[in-house]
C-alpha positions as CSV (number, residue, x, y, z in Angstrom):
1,M,121.0,106.6,166.5
2,R,119.1,109.7,165.5
3,V,115.5,109.3,164.5
4,I,114.7,111.0,161.1
5,K,111.1,112.3,161.1
6,F,109.3,114.9,159.1
7,R,106.1,116.9,159.5
8,A,104.4,118.5,156.5
9,W,102.6,121.8,155.9
10,D,99.8,121.2,153.4
11,K,99.6,124.4,151.5
12,E,96.2,123.6,149.9
13,K,94.5,122.7,153.2
14,A,96.6,125.2,155.2
15,K,97.0,122.5,157.8
16,M,100.0,120.9,159.5
17,D,100.3,117.1,159.2
18,K,102.3,116.2,162.4
19,N,102.2,112.5,161.8
20,F,103.5,112.6,158.3
21,R,105.1,109.3,157.2
22,F,106.7,108.2,154.0
23,D,105.6,104.6,153.1
24,E,108.3,103.8,150.5
25,F,111.3,105.4,149.0
26,N,109.4,106.2,145.8
27,D,106.8,108.0,147.9
28,V,109.5,110.3,149.2
29,N,110.4,111.4,145.7
30,D,106.7,111.9,144.8
31,Y,106.1,114.0,147.9
32,F,109.2,116.2,147.6
33,A,108.4,116.9,143.9
34,D,104.9,118.0,145.0
35,D,104.7,121.8,145.5
36,D,101.6,121.3,147.7
37,F,103.7,120.4,150.8
38,V,106.5,122.0,152.8
39,F,108.5,119.4,154.7
40,M,110.2,120.2,158.0
41,Q,112.6,117.8,159.6
42,Y,112.8,116.9,163.3
43,T,115.9,118.3,164.9
44,G,116.4,115.3,167.2
45,L,116.0,117.7,170.2
46,K,113.1,118.5,172.6
47,D,112.1,121.7,174.4
48,Q,111.8,122.1,178.1
49,N,108.4,120.5,178.0
50,G,109.6,117.4,176.1
51,K,108.0,118.6,172.8
52,E,109.9,117.6,169.6
53,I,111.5,120.6,167.9
54,Y,111.1,120.8,164.1
55,E,112.4,123.1,161.4
56,G,110.0,126.1,161.2
57,D,109.2,126.1,164.9
58,I,109.2,129.3,166.8
59,I,110.7,129.0,170.2
60,L,110.8,131.3,173.2
61,L,114.4,131.4,174.7
62,P,115.2,131.8,178.4
63,N,116.2,135.5,177.8
64,G,112.7,136.3,176.4
65,N,113.8,136.4,172.7
66,L,111.9,134.5,170.0
67,G,113.7,132.5,167.4
68,E,112.9,130.5,164.3
69,I,114.5,127.0,163.8
70,F,116.0,126.3,160.4
71,W,118.7,124.2,158.8
72,G,121.8,126.4,158.3
73,N,125.0,125.8,156.4
74,F,127.2,127.9,158.8
75,Y,127.1,125.3,161.5
76,A,126.0,122.5,159.1
77,G,123.1,121.9,161.4
78,F,119.9,123.3,162.9
79,E,120.1,127.0,163.9
80,I,118.0,129.7,165.4
81,S,117.5,133.0,163.7
82,F,116.7,136.1,165.7
83,N,115.5,139.5,164.6
84,G,118.3,140.3,162.2
85,A,121.0,139.0,164.6
86,F,123.6,136.4,163.6
87,P,122.0,132.9,163.9
88,E,123.0,130.6,166.8
89,E,123.5,126.9,166.7
90,L,120.6,124.9,168.3
91,D,122.2,122.5,170.8
92,V,120.8,120.3,173.6
93,R,121.3,123.0,176.3
94,L,119.6,125.7,174.3
95,A,116.7,123.5,173.2
96,G,116.1,122.1,176.6
97,S,115.8,125.5,178.2
98,S,113.5,126.9,175.5
99,E,109.8,126.5,174.8
100,I,108.0,125.9,171.4
101,I,105.3,128.6,171.1
102,G,104.3,128.0,167.5
103,N,105.5,127.6,163.9
104,I,106.1,129.9,160.9
105,Y,103.0,128.6,159.1
106,E,100.4,128.7,161.7
107,N,101.8,131.5,163.9
108,K,103.9,133.7,161.7
109,E,102.5,136.8,163.4
110,L,104.7,135.9,166.5
111,L,107.8,136.8,164.6
112,N,106.4,140.2,163.5
113,E,106.0,141.4,167.1
């Protein structure tokens, strides 16, 4: 069974809440309606160091490329976007050979290099 977890970027505090938890179903609706937070779902996969991969993470691939994790409709799953290239599906093999080096909120400059 896949664990469904989220982390939240607090826009007001400019801070990542990595232990974000919803207490009740009604809280979920309240939080998702709030424009102060950006929620990122756990992909269910871990990088080569055992770190959980979430939407919005920036990962370093074995070939030296950087990619951003996002939910995509093409594969109906989590994907990696590269500098203008066609996205690739994030799978166990790719995740396990990559390393998280940041995220798009705290380290967006990584993708501009």
